[in-house]
C-alpha positions as CSV (number, residue, x, y, z in Angstrom):
1,M,-17.9,-204.1,-79.1
2,H,-15.8,-204.3,-75.5
3,F,-18.2,-206.7,-74.2
4,L,-17.1,-209.4,-76.6
5,L,-13.7,-209.0,-76.1
6,T,-14.1,-209.4,-72.6
7,H,-17.9,-211.4,-71.9
8,N,-17.9,-208.3,-69.2
9,R,-21.6,-206.5,-70.7
10,I,-20.7,-203.5,-67.5
11,S,-18.3,-201.8,-70.1
12,P,-17.3,-197.7,-70.0
13,I,-17.7,-198.1,-74.0
14,F,-22.5,-199.2,-74.8
15,P,-21.2,-202.7,-76.3
16,T,-23.1,-203.2,-79.7
17,S,-26.1,-205.5,-79.6
18,K,-26.3,-209.5,-80.1
19,S,-29.4,-208.0,-82.6
20,E,-27.7,-205.7,-84.2
21,L,-24.4,-208.1,-84.9
22,L,-26.6,-211.0,-86.4
23,S,-27.8,-208.2,-88.8
24,L,-24.5,-206.8,-90.2
25,P,-23.3,-208.7,-93.4
26,Y,-20.1,-209.4,-91.6
27,L,-17.7,-208.3,-88.8
28,V,-14.1,-207.7,-88.2
29,A,-12.3,-208.9,-85.6
30,P,-8.8,-208.0,-84.0
31,S,-7.6,-211.4,-82.8
32,P,-8.6,-215.3,-81.8
33,D,-10.1,-214.1,-78.7
34,A,-12.4,-211.4,-80.1
35,G,-13.3,-214.4,-82.7
36,E,-14.2,-217.1,-80.3
37,N,-16.3,-214.8,-78.5
38,L,-18.4,-213.4,-81.9
39,L,-19.5,-217.6,-82.2
40,K,-20.2,-217.8,-78.8
41,E,-22.5,-214.6,-79.3
42,G,-23.7,-216.9,-82.0
43,I,-22.7,-214.8,-85.1
44,P,-21.7,-217.0,-88.0
45,A,-18.2,-218.4,-88.6
46,G,-18.9,-216.6,-92.5
47,K,-19.6,-213.1,-91.1
48,I,-16.6,-213.4,-89.2
49,N,-12.8,-211.8,-90.6
50,R,-9.7,-211.2,-88.3
51,V,-8.1,-208.3,-89.2
52,G,-6.2,-207.1,-86.2
53,D,-6.7,-204.4,-84.6
54,I,-6.6,-201.0,-86.5
55,M,-4.6,-198.4,-84.6
56,V,-2.0,-200.6,-85.2
57,D,-2.0,-198.9,-88.6
58,S,-2.2,-195.2,-86.9
59,L,0.6,-195.9,-84.6
60,L,3.2,-197.6,-86.8
61,F,2.3,-194.4,-89.2
62,H,2.8,-191.9,-86.4
63,L,5.8,-193.5,-85.1
64,E,9.2,-192.2,-86.9
65,E,7.8,-188.9,-86.5
66,A,6.9,-189.5,-82.9
67,K,10.3,-189.9,-82.4
68,R,11.4,-186.9,-83.6
69,S,10.1,-184.7,-80.7
70,D,11.5,-182.2,-78.3
71,I,9.8,-183.7,-75.6
72,F,13.1,-185.2,-73.9
73,A,14.8,-182.3,-74.2
74,R,11.8,-179.9,-72.7
75,L,11.3,-181.8,-70.0
76,G,14.8,-182.3,-68.9
77,L,15.0,-186.4,-69.5
78,L,18.4,-186.0,-71.6
79,K,21.4,-187.3,-70.1
80,D,23.1,-184.8,-72.5
81,Q,21.2,-181.9,-72.0
82,A,23.5,-179.4,-74.3
83,N,23.4,-181.5,-77.5
84,S,19.3,-182.5,-76.9
85,A,19.5,-181.3,-81.0
86,S,21.7,-184.6,-82.2
87,F,19.5,-186.3,-80.0
88,I,16.1,-185.4,-81.8
89,S,18.2,-185.4,-85.6
90,S,19.3,-189.4,-84.3
91,F,17.0,-190.8,-81.9
92,S,18.8,-193.1,-79.1
93,P,16.4,-194.3,-76.3
94,N,20.5,-194.4,-74.6
95,T,20.2,-190.7,-74.5
96,I,17.3,-190.7,-72.2
97,I,17.3,-190.4,-68.7
98,P,15.3,-193.6,-67.1
99,Y,11.4,-193.1,-66.2
100,A,8.0,-194.5,-66.1
101,L,4.8,-192.7,-68.0
102,L,1.5,-193.0,-66.0
103,T,-1.6,-192.0,-66.7
104,L,-4.6,-192.0,-65.4
105,H,-8.0,-191.2,-66.1
106,R,-10.9,-193.9,-65.7
107,P,-14.2,-193.5,-63.5
108,S,-13.0,-197.1,-62.0
109,N,-10.6,-195.7,-59.9
110,G,-10.8,-191.6,-60.2
111,D,-14.3,-191.6,-58.7
112,E,-13.7,-192.9,-55.1
113,P,-11.1,-191.7,-52.3
114,Q,-10.1,-195.2,-51.2
115,F,-9.8,-196.5,-55.2
116,L,-7.5,-193.4,-55.6
117,Q,-5.6,-193.5,-53.0
118,K,-3.9,-196.9,-53.7
119,I,-2.4,-196.0,-56.4
120,P,-0.3,-192.8,-55.4
121,T,0.7,-195.1,-52.3
122,A,2.3,-197.3,-55.3
123,L,3.7,-194.5,-56.9
124,E,5.4,-193.0,-53.7
125,E,7.5,-196.3,-53.2
126,I,8.3,-196.9,-57.1
127,A,9.3,-193.0,-57.5
128,P,12.2,-192.7,-55.0
129,K,13.7,-195.7,-58.2
130,I,12.8,-194.3,-61.0
131,P,10.8,-190.7,-62.0
132,V,7.3,-191.1,-62.5
133,V,6.0,-188.9,-66.1
134,F,2.3,-188.1,-66.2
135,P,0.3,-186.4,-68.1
136,T,-3.3,-185.1,-66.0
137,H,-6.3,-185.7,-67.2
138,P,-8.6,-182.2,-66.2
139,R,-10.7,-184.9,-64.4
140,T,-8.1,-186.3,-62.3
141,I,-6.7,-183.4,-61.0
142,K,-10.1,-182.8,-59.9
143,Q,-11.0,-186.1,-58.4
144,L,-6.9,-185.8,-56.2
145,V,-8.0,-182.0,-55.3
146,L,-11.4,-183.2,-53.8
147,F,-9.8,-186.1,-52.3
148,G,-7.1,-184.0,-50.5
149,L,-4.1,-186.4,-53.3
150,E,-3.0,-183.3,-54.9
151,D,0.3,-183.1,-52.7
152,K,1.4,-186.3,-53.5
153,I,1.8,-184.4,-57.0
154,I,5.4,-182.8,-58.6
155,S,3.4,-179.7,-61.0
156,H,5.4,-178.6,-64.0
157,D,4.8,-176.3,-66.1
158,F,6.6,-176.5,-69.8
159,G,9.2,-174.5,-70.4
160,P,13.4,-174.1,-70.2
161,E,13.1,-175.3,-66.1
162,A,11.4,-177.9,-67.1
163,E,13.1,-181.0,-64.8
164,L,11.3,-184.4,-64.4
165,S,14.7,-186.4,-64.4
166,F,14.8,-186.2,-60.2
167,P,12.5,-188.5,-58.3
168,G,8.5,-188.1,-57.8
169,I,5.5,-188.2,-59.4
170,H,6.4,-185.1,-62.2
171,G,2.4,-183.6,-63.1
172,L,2.1,-182.7,-66.6
173,D,-0.4,-180.7,-68.5
174,P,-2.3,-183.0,-71.3
175,L,0.6,-184.0,-74.3
176,G,-0.6,-183.6,-77.8
177,C,0.2,-187.4,-79.8
178,L,2.8,-187.4,-81.1
179,D,4.7,-186.3,-77.7
180,F,3.0,-188.4,-75.7
181,L,3.8,-191.1,-78.2
182,S,7.7,-190.2,-77.9
183,L,7.6,-190.5,-74.2
184,M,5.7,-194.4,-74.4
185,I,8.4,-195.8,-76.9
186,S,10.7,-194.8,-74.9
187,A,9.1,-195.8,-71.1
188,R,11.4,-198.6,-69.0
189,F,7.3,-199.5,-68.3
190,V,3.6,-197.4,-68.1
191,L,0.7,-197.7,-66.1
192,T,-2.2,-197.2,-67.4
193,Y,-6.5,-197.8,-67.8
194,S,-6.1,-197.1,-71.2
195,G,-6.6,-200.0,-73.8
196,G,-4.9,-198.1,-76.3
197,I,-1.7,-197.9,-74.5
198,Q,-2.7,-201.6,-73.3
199,E,-2.2,-202.1,-77.5
200,E,0.5,-199.8,-78.6
201,T,2.7,-201.3,-75.9
202,T,2.4,-204.6,-77.1
203,I,3.5,-203.3,-80.2
204,V,6.7,-201.7,-79.3
205,G,7.8,-204.1,-76.7
206,I,7.6,-201.5,-73.2
207,P,6.2,-203.5,-70.7
208,C,2.8,-202.0,-69.2
209,L,0.8,-202.6,-65.9
210,T,-2.5,-202.0,-66.1
211,L,-5.1,-200.5,-63.7
212,R,-7.8,-202.0,-64.1
213,D,-9.4,-205.5,-63.2
214,T,-9.9,-207.1,-66.7
215,T,-9.1,-206.2,-69.9
216,E,-10.8,-205.7,-73.5
217,R,-7.5,-207.2,-74.8
218,P,-6.5,-209.9,-73.5
219,I,-4.6,-211.1,-76.2
220,T,-1.6,-208.2,-74.8
221,I,-1.6,-210.1,-71.5
222,T,-1.3,-213.7,-73.1
223,E,1.3,-213.4,-75.7
224,S,2.9,-209.7,-74.4
225,T,4.3,-207.5,-72.2
226,N,0.4,-206.1,-70.5
227,V,0.1,-207.3,-66.8
228,L,-3.2,-207.1,-65.0
229,V,-2.2,-204.6,-61.5
230,W,-5.5,-202.7,-61.1
231,N,-5.7,-201.0,-58.2
232,D,-4.1,-203.5,-55.2
233,T,-1.0,-201.5,-54.1
234,G,0.9,-204.5,-53.0
235,D,1.0,-205.8,-56.9
236,I,1.5,-202.2,-58.7
237,V,4.7,-202.3,-56.3
238,K,5.7,-205.7,-56.8
239,E,5.6,-205.6,-60.9
240,A,7.0,-202.3,-60.6
241,F,10.2,-203.7,-59.2
242,K,10.5,-206.3,-61.6
243,I,10.3,-204.4,-64.4
244,L,13.0,-202.3,-62.8
245,D,16.1,-205.9,-61.5
246,G,15.5,-206.7,-65.3
247,K,12.4,-209.9,-65.0
248,T,10.6,-208.5,-67.6
249,K,7.7,-210.9,-69.4
250,K,8.9,-212.5,-72.6
251,A,6.3,-211.1,-75.2
252,K,5.7,-211.6,-79.2
253,I,4.1,-209.1,-81.1
254,P,0.8,-210.7,-81.9
255,A,-0.5,-212.1,-84.9
256,Y,-1.7,-209.3,-87.7
257,R,-0.2,-206.5,-86.0
258,D,1.2,-204.6,-88.9
259,R,1.2,-202.4,-91.2
260,K,-1.8,-203.8,-93.8
261,I,-4.3,-204.1,-91.4
262,A,-7.0,-201.0,-93.3
263,K,-5.3,-202.9,-96.3
264,R,-7.2,-205.4,-94.9
265,I,-10.4,-204.4,-93.9
266,I,-10.7,-202.7,-97.1
267,K,-10.4,-205.8,-99.5
268,I,-13.3,-207.8,-97.1
269,L,-15.4,-204.4,-98.0
270,V,-14.9,-204.3,-101.4
271,E,-15.3,-208.8,-101.7
272,K,-18.1,-208.8,-99.6
273,H,-20.0,-205.8,-101.5
274,V,-18.9,-207.0,-105.3
275,K,-20.3,-210.2,-103.6
276,R,-23.6,-209.4,-101.9
277,T,-24.4,-207.3,-104.9
278,T,-24.0,-209.7,-107.7
279,N,-26.3,-211.9,-105.7
280,L,-28.6,-209.0,-105.4
281,K,-28.1,-208.8,-109.5
282,E,-28.6,-212.6,-109.7
283,R,-31.7,-213.1,-108.1
284,Y,-33.5,-209.9,-109.5
285,Y,-32.5,-211.5,-113.0
286,K,-34.0,-214.9,-111.8
287,Q,-37.0,-212.8,-110.8
288,F,-37.4,-211.1,-113.8
289,R,-37.4,-214.0,-115.8
290,E,-39.3,-216.2,-113.5
291,N,-41.9,-213.5,-113.9
292,P,-41.2,-210.9,-116.8
293,L,-43.2,-207.8,-117.0
294,R,-45.9,-207.5,-119.4
């Protein structure tokens, strides 16, 4: 329910209408600000249950498996490529060549040349200091070609010759979930549009530069590692250099970001359902006693 988190009703995710919200017997909120916005929409407090963000359960469930990915060996990002097998068996970020991770896919920045141009311009200043790993979305490739920006990206195919350790913006085919997660949890910082990645970098403590002017997850900014830079070339470069200089935000993991979110939701559903069913039964029995069938 995107607008409930931002009060921005112009959203890439179609929001649930207020009438639909009011008709629901109970709602779950991922954070205090989400609950407050539900109250502002006129939702009774008794319907609102704070549980945390369900995607955190998925992230934590797959974290150890992601650490066993061989993606760093395949991309030439290990300091000691000859011992890549030992890295996979005993994950250690200290054995990885530093890199930044980029995702770029939303229409808000990708469909206008003056907007899309600003981000590669910023990356060209950042990339000489740290390799930028860029799994490219098909629509982003299309727009880069359309606007004549594809020459700013170094394209790579997976294989024994893959080598991303040198400076540059390194374009890859889209990655699987575990490979991408492995790259995300070891990156110096991430640049992204994705709301999900904003949430995930918060959990694993990775600095995140969000290429948007708003976020549906404000708690990732107020309490954690996220910074809004939109498509402002100067802001992108400034914040990236601050991270590289070790000047990262002091951050914490927000409350309810644990591996118990699904359990809390199930508990609420069961308790509310039992209570609602009991109330319906009591109302039916009362009506029956007052008006017995003849």
